[in-house]
ZAMARGU-4260 file (C-alpha; in steps of 0.2 Angstrom, whole numbers, plus 5000, padded with zeros to 4 digits):
<rodrens>
0) 5530/5671/5569 | 5532/5664/5556 | 5537/5676/5542 | 5545/5684/5558 | 5558/5668/5554
5) 5557/5670/5537 | 5562/5687/5539 | 5580/5680/5550 | 5582/5668/5535 | 5582/5684/5524
10) 5595/5692/5535 | 5607/5676/5536 | 5606/5671/5517 | 5598/5655/5519 | 5593/5643/5505
15) 5576/5642/5495 | 5579/5622/5501 | 5581/5629/5520 | 5567/5642/5522 | 5555/5631/5515
20) 5564/5615/5528 | 5560/5629/5541 | 5543/5636/5532 | 5535/5617/5533 | 5544/5612/5552
25) 5535/5631/5560 | 5517/5630/5549 | 5517/5610/5553 | 5521/5617/5575 | 5507/5630/5571
30) 5494/5618/5568 | 5500/5606/5580 | 5497/5620/5592 | 5483/5623/5587 | 5476/5607/5586
35) 5481/5605/5608 | 5469/5620/5612 | 5454/5612/5603 | 5457/5597/5613 | 5459/5606/5629
40) 5444/5620/5625 | 5432/5605/5622
</rodrens>
């Protein structure tokens, strides 16, 4: 999912700074989802 998002950013010629911000946001969301899944699984 993150890779696909970064590919779309390439298509729209996003700056490196924009790509970094989006990557950090997506990574944080991914970690939060994993934590919620682990919490609900216990």
